[in-house]
C-alpha positions as CSV (number, residue, x, y, z in Angstrom):
1,A,25.8,26.6,-34.3
2,K,28.5,28.2,-32.4
3,S,29.2,25.7,-29.7
4,I,31.8,23.2,-28.6
5,V,31.0,19.8,-30.1
6,A,33.9,17.8,-28.8
7,S,36.4,18.1,-26.0
8,D,38.8,15.5,-24.7
9,Q,42.4,15.1,-23.6
10,D,42.8,12.5,-26.4
11,I,43.1,14.3,-29.7
12,D,42.3,11.2,-31.7
13,A,38.9,10.8,-29.9
14,V,38.1,14.4,-30.6
15,L,39.1,14.2,-34.3
16,E,36.9,11.1,-34.8
17,K,33.9,13.0,-33.5
18,I,34.8,16.1,-35.6
19,Y,35.3,14.0,-38.7
20,D,31.9,12.4,-38.3
21,L,30.3,15.8,-37.8
22,I,32.1,17.5,-40.7
23,L,31.4,14.7,-43.1
24,S,27.7,14.6,-42.2
25,Q,27.3,18.3,-43.3
26,K,26.5,17.8,-47.0
27,K,25.6,21.4,-48.0
28,R,28.9,22.9,-47.0
29,D,31.7,24.0,-49.2
30,L,34.5,25.3,-47.0
31,L,36.1,24.1,-43.8
32,T,38.3,26.6,-41.9
33,V,40.7,25.1,-39.4
34,I,42.1,27.6,-36.9
35,A,45.1,26.1,-35.2
36,G,45.8,27.2,-31.6
37,E,49.0,28.0,-29.9
38,D,49.5,24.3,-29.0
39,G,48.2,23.0,-32.4
40,K,50.8,20.6,-33.9
41,E,51.7,20.9,-37.6
42,N,51.6,17.1,-38.1
43,I,48.0,17.0,-36.6
44,T,47.0,20.0,-38.7
45,N,48.3,18.2,-41.9
46,Q,46.5,15.0,-40.8
47,I,43.2,16.9,-40.5
48,V,43.6,18.6,-43.9
49,E,44.6,15.3,-45.6
50,F,41.7,13.4,-44.1
51,I,39.1,16.0,-45.1
52,E,40.4,16.4,-48.6
53,D,40.6,12.6,-49.1
54,N,37.1,12.0,-47.8
55,S,35.0,15.0,-48.9
56,K,34.6,17.7,-51.5
57,L,35.3,20.4,-49.0
58,E,37.8,23.1,-49.6
59,V,40.1,23.4,-46.6
60,S,41.6,26.6,-45.3
61,V,44.1,26.7,-42.4
62,I,44.7,29.7,-40.3
63,Q,47.3,29.9,-37.5
64,G,45.2,31.6,-34.9
65,N,47.5,31.0,-31.9
66,Q,44.5,31.0,-29.6
67,P,45.1,29.7,-26.0
68,V,43.1,26.9,-24.5
69,Y,41.7,25.4,-27.8
70,S,44.1,23.5,-29.9
71,Y,41.8,23.7,-32.9
72,L,38.6,25.6,-33.9
73,F,36.6,24.6,-36.9
74,G,34.2,26.6,-39.0
75,L,32.0,25.1,-41.8
76,E,30.5,27.3,-44.4
């Protein structure tokens, strides 16, 4: 589904929702993380590390530099 699944000023609250959603998707192989213009390298690294440590997903990071959204995620 192409929709916003979490939005909040608190990045930790959003990541918790995102992690739950991503880890519940059992028939996926690849997570693409697209970092926006205000995406922080340490947060991006935290996301990658968490997903790699807690799932079998391959993680790909793209520096998209999109405005408004700090991160976009795609599951395939």
